[in-house]
N, C-alpha and C positions, 0 to 999 in steps of 0.2 A: 404434721411436720412435712418437710420437703421430701421429694421422692428418693433422693440419695440416702437420707436418714432411714426411711422406711425399708429400702432395699437392704441396708446394712443390718438393721434390726432383724428382718426376716431371715437373712443369711445366717446370723449368729444363732437365732432360735432354731433354725433348721439343723445346723451343726450340733447344737446341744441335744436335740431330741433324737437325731438319727445319724449323725456323722460317723459314729464308730462302726455302723453297719454298712453304709454306702459311700462314705467319704465325701468328696466334693459335690456329688449329686445332691446331697442334703443341703449344701450351701446354695447351689444354684436354684433348686426347687423352693427353698425357703425364701430366697430373694424374690422369686417370681410370685409365689403365693402372697408374700407380704405386701405386694403392690396392688393386689386385687381390689381391696376396699376403695381405692381411689379411682377405680374405673367408672365410678358414678359420673365422672366428668364427661363421659361420652354422650350423655344426655343433654349437655349444655346447649348445643346448637338448636334444640327444639324447646328449650325452656326460656321463659322471660326472666328478667333480672331478679324479681322477688322469688320465683320458683327455684332459681339457683341457690339462693340463700337457704331455702327450706330443705332442698333435697341433697345438697352437698353435705357430706358427713352424716347422712341419714341412715337408711336401712342397711346399706352395705357396711356401715360401721357399728352395727348393733351386735350384741352378744348372740341374739337368735340367729343372725346371718352366719356367724361362725359355727354355731352348733349344727345348722342344717347343711351348710356347704362343705364342711370338713370331710365327712364320710364320702361324699360324692367325689370330691377331689382326690381323696385317698384311693378310691377304686380306679379313677381315671389314670392317675400317675402310676399306679401299680401295673397297669397294662403296658406301659412303656419300659418297665423294668421287671419283667416276669422272672428273670433268672437271678435276681438279687435276693439277698437274705431278708429284705424287708417285705412284710405283708401289706395288704391294703389297709389294715388297721394301723400299722406303723406310719404309713404315709398319711392316713387320716389324722393321726395324732400330731404329726408335724404340721399338717394344714391347719388344724384347730389352733395350735399355739401361735402360728404365724398370723392367722386371721384375727385372733383376739388381742395380741399384743399391739397390733397396728392402731386400733381405736383407743386402746388404753393409753398409749403414748400421746395420741392426738388430744386426749382429754386433759392433758397437762398444759395445753396451749390456751390462748384467749378465745379462739374461734368456737370451741365447744364441740362435743360429739354426742349424738343421740344414741347412747348405748342401749337404751331400754325400749326402742321401737320394736314392734308396733304397739306396745302396751302403754308407753308414755313417750312424749316428745321432749321431755326434760333434757336440756343440754348440759352435759357435764363439762365444765370449763374451769380448771383449777388455776390457770394463769401462772404457772410455775416456770415455763420456758417459752422462748420465742419460737415461731414456726421454723426459723432457720438459725441454727447455732453451731458454728464450726467447732467450738470447743467441746461440744457434745459429740458431734459426728466424726470428726477427723481421727481422734485417737481410737474410737470404736472401730472405724473402718480399717485402720492400720492393723489392729489385732486380728480382725477377721481375715484380711489378706495374708498376713503372716502365717496364720494357721493352715491355710490352703496348701502350703508348700511342704507339709509334713504328711506322712502316711496316716491313714484313717485310724490305725491302732496306736499311733504315737501318743504317749502321755503328754509330751510337750504341746502337741496340737490341741488337745483338750484344754490344757492349762492356759494357752494363749487365748482361746475362745472365751473361756470363763473369765479371764482377766479383762477382756474387752467388755463383757457384760457387767463385770464388777465396777470397772472404772466409769462406764457410762451411768450406771445406777448410782454410784457415789456422787456424780455430778448433779443428778436429779435431786438427791437428798440435800446436797449443799444449796441448790437453788430453792428447794422447799424451805430450808432453814432461813435463807436470805429473805424470802417472801414473808415468813412469819415475823421476822425482825422488822422489815420495812412496814408491814401493816401496823405494828405497834408505834413506829415512828410517826406514821400518818395520823394515828389516833391522838397521840400526844400533841402534834403540831396543830391539829384542828381544835383541840381543847384549849391550847395555849392562846390561839388567835380568836377564840370565841366564835368559831364558825359552827352553826347548827347544821346538822346533816342527817339524812335518812339512811344512806348507805354509801359505800365507796368500794372501788375495785382498784387493785394494783396489778401491774404486769411488767415483765422485764422489757426494756427497750431492745431494739434489734441487735442480734449477734452477741449478746452478753447477759450476765446475771448480776451485774454490778450496778448499773443505772436502771432505776425503776420509775415508771410513769404511773400516776394515779389520777382517777376521775372520781370526784365526790359529788353525790347527788343531794341537792337541797330542795327546798319546797318549790322554788320556781326557776331554778337554774343549776349550774354546775360549776365546780372549781376544778381546775387542772393544776397539777404540780408534779415535780420529779425529785428524786432523791438518789444520790450516789452513796454507796457504802464508804467512799473516800471523802465525802463532804466533811468539812471541819466541825460542823455542828448539825443539829436536827431542825433548824429553822427553815422549813419548806416555804418557798415563795409560791403562793396560790394565785391563780388568775381566774376571775369570775367570768362565766359565759351565760347569758340569759337563755333559758330553755326554749321559751316561746312555743311550747307544745300545744297551747290553746289554739294555735293557728290551724292545727290539723284535727280539731275536735269533731268537725263534721264528717271526717273520714274514718272515725274510730271503729265503726262497725264493718267497714270494708275489709275483705280478706287480705288484700295486699298490705294495708296499714296495720292490721292485727299481727300479721306475720313479721313485718318489719320491727314492730315493737318487741315481739317475742325474740327475734334474732338478736336485736341490739340490747336486750334485757332492760329496755327503757333508757339506756344511756345514749341519748341522741338529742341534738338541738335542731331547731327549725330556723332557717334564714330566708326571709322574703326577698325575692329578686324578680322585679317586673311582674309578670302575670303568673309566675310559678313560684313554688316553694322548694327550697333546698333542704334536705334532711341529711345531717352529718352524723355518722356513727362515731362516737367519741372513744370507743374502746381501743381503736387502732391509731389514734392520734393523727398528726399532720406530717406531710412529706418532709418538713424541715425539722422534725422532732421537737417542735415547739421552741427551737433555739434562736430563731430569727424573727418569727412573728409574721412571715409572709408566705408560709407554706399552705398548700391546700390539704383538705382532709383526704386520708387514704381511701375511705369508703364514704361516698356521698351519692345521693339519689335526688332526682327531680321528681316532684309530685305535681301532677296536672289532673284536671278534671276533663274527661272525654266529653266534648260538647254534644255528641250524638247520644251517648248512653248515660252521661252523668256519673260514670264510674271513675274511681281513682286509678291513675296510671303511674307506675313507677318506672324510671329509667336510670341506670347507673351513669354517673358522671365519669368520663375518662380521667384516669389518674394523671396528675402532674408530678413528674419526678424532679426532685430538687437537685441542682448541680452538685455532683459528688465532690468535686474539687473544692467547693465552698463548704459543704456540709461536714465532710469527714474530719477535718482538723478541729472544728469546734465540738463535734460529737466526741472525739477522743479526749479533748480537754474537759468536757463536762463529765465524762466517765471518771476522769482522774480527780474530780472534785472541784474544778473551777466553776464559779457561778457567773452568770451574765445578767445584765440589766433586764428588767421586765420589757418584753418586746413592745415597741411603740405601736406596732400595727394593731394591737389589741385595744388601743384607746382611741375613742372618737367622741369629741365634744363632751368629755367628762363621763360618758357612758361606756361601759365595757361591752364590746361586741365580738362576735365570732368572726374569724377570718373566713373569707369566701372559700367554698369548696369547688368553685368553678375554675374558669381559666384565669 
């Protein structure tokens, strides 16, 4: 999730665990500790593009990291507040819950979190909530801020904080229910249209839990479609994209290619372009939300062979942001249940092709 959300969650957890003893200090330290797992980005300047995929939400987002770091932070924070009622164990308890709730929340997004490192690099990605969702964050933040204005022993303060946690948790439960329902809609639509598939994933579109995007994996390609809870029926319009993954077969044993396949969970397509290959991660869709047919993929990489070493080299493609004044009205209409014609940009001489992820 975004930094503001993680700060809010950390602050609320800090208040819940230690607010009655130390007041707003628990909120401030909870907010600070809750952001620590995301400090893995400080390594980005020395990492290549594939290493960033591997190490972000890695060891700092693991359960072991929380277990090891929490008592150390508890002792450190206690040194700053030696005259407080809280002991180093109390501060360690606060730190543990702030460190562990951060990756647990991240695990509800599509990016995935490596909770079980170093024992397993399995990415927990439940695809329940988008990485930025104001309807989750803003009410939650409002309750936390309101609680800060009451004395630490105030019953109203505690109730406000608990209300914020309850409202945000209820939102996640609703999102989970929506996802389970949408998954069933996708299954029914695929069966009705006679589309054979191996697996599929669904995830909410940006900033909401009403409009859901889906990627369906077939034997040689993928189908993309979306569904709004306000749609008048369950007839999802799927668009086929050839996978062309055979084009990268020669690189399968290379570490960068293996890690990219792992990170994307195999949901990627290959687009030849000149002397290089473009690899598009389908999980995060396109900059136009698939609503116009001319948006670039959010996460794309160029794959080249180093002429000197013969090794595979990956480089991320700069993102192309779609004009908001054009996108937002149609996006809002799609959420409300309005459907649009199949994007013409996906059709070329009778064969369905993927839109370019480049410029």
